N, C-alpha and C positions, 0 to 999 in steps of 0.2 A: 535248620528249620526256622521259620519266621514267627516264632511265638513271642509274646510280651507278657510280663507279669506286673501287675499293678496292685498296690494296697487299696482296698476298697474304702470308700467314704460314703457319706449319706447320698451323694450324687449317684452312687452305684447301687442303691438299695434295691431297686426293682430287679436288676440283673442278678445280684447276689441272692435275693430271695427266690428267684426262679430256679437257680442252680441248687440252692439248699432244698427246695421242695423236691426237685428231681432226685437228689441224694437220699432224702427220706423215703421217697417212693421205692428207690432201689433197696432200701432196708425194710420193705414191706409195711410202711406206714401209709396212712390215708393221704391222698392228694389234698393239700390245704394251703394254697399259695398265700392267702391272707394271714393265716396264723404264722406261717414262716416269715412273711414280711414283717409282722409285728415283732417276732422273736429277734430277727436280725437287726431291726431298727433299735431295739432295746440294747443289744450288745454294742452297737456302734455309738448310740447316744451316751451310754454309760462307760464307754471305753473298757468294756469287759472282755473283748476279744479282738484279735487282729485277723482280718480276712484278706487273703491275697487271691486275686482273680487272674486266670491265665487266658490270654486272648490268642486266637489263631485266625488269620485271615479277617481280622477286624471284629470277630465274634468272641464273646466270653464263653468258653467251653468247659471250664473247670474252676475249682477253688480249693483252698486249704484254709482251715480256721484253727487258730492257736489261742489257747487260754493260758494265762500266767498262773503258775504254781510255784511252790517252794520245796526244795529237796531237803529232807531232814538229815541226810548224811553229809551231803556236800555243803549244806548251809548256804545255798545260793538259789537264786531264781532259776526256774526251768520253764519250758513251754510244753503244754499238753497239746499234741497234735490230735485234736478232737475229731476233725472232719476233713476228709480228703475225697474229692470226687472229680472225675473227668467224664463228660457226657459220652455215652457208649459209641456214638458216631465218630469220636475223636480219640478213642483208645488205641494203644499200640504205636503211638507217635512220640513217646518219651515225655509226655506232659506231666504225668504223675511224678516221675523222677525229677523233672524241672521244679515242680512245686515243693518237693521234699528238699532239694538242694537249696532252694530259696529260703525255706524254713530254717535250714542249718545256718545259712548266712545271717538270717534274722537273729538267731541265737548269738552269733559272734557280735553283731552290731549292738545288741541290747545287753551284753554281758551275762548272758544266761549260761548255765553249765551244760545244757543239752535239751533234747526232746524226749518225751515219752509218749507212748500211744498204746491203745488196746484195740483189737479188732476181733470180730467173731471167729471162732474156730473154723466155721464153714466158709469164710472169706478166702477162697483159694488164691485169688489174684493178689490180695493184700499180703497173705502169708508167704507168698513167693517174692513179692516186691520189696517188702521191708528189709529182709536180710540182704538182698542184693544192694540196698541203699545204705548198708552199714549198721542197721539196727540189730541188736542182740536180743534173742528171745530170753525172757526171764521166767524160767520154769520153777523158780523158788517161791513164787507168791501166788496166792489165790485171790481173785478179786470177788468181793461180796458187795451186794447192793441192798439198801433198805429204801423202800418206796413208801411214802405215806398214802 
């Protein structure tokens, strides 16, 4: 397949923001391109995340966003695979797997101990995809949130 993966920079802001907006809409959030653009720009300006875009036939059709964390047991850097999205018109072509594999390579290149992620229990696609890509389900932990 003729896909290409590229690390996003500010020159890719509009493209990354449009895909991020589509991703949020997929997760039942309001369509708000401008707010997404500002959010992505802040992440890129402050080097708070790494975004990788996947291109097929010259069009950006998906992305993965990684945030740096630190693992308390391994005492090493790790990456949070926070966001993974492939436009519905391009699913079933192995692009999500390609983005995950690229993220694993990024771990190796940056000296990180691995990737972690969470997804909704109702995300049937993701809950089948991640184990196929070598992720192990951690049933020992509960995730809690506090929102102000």
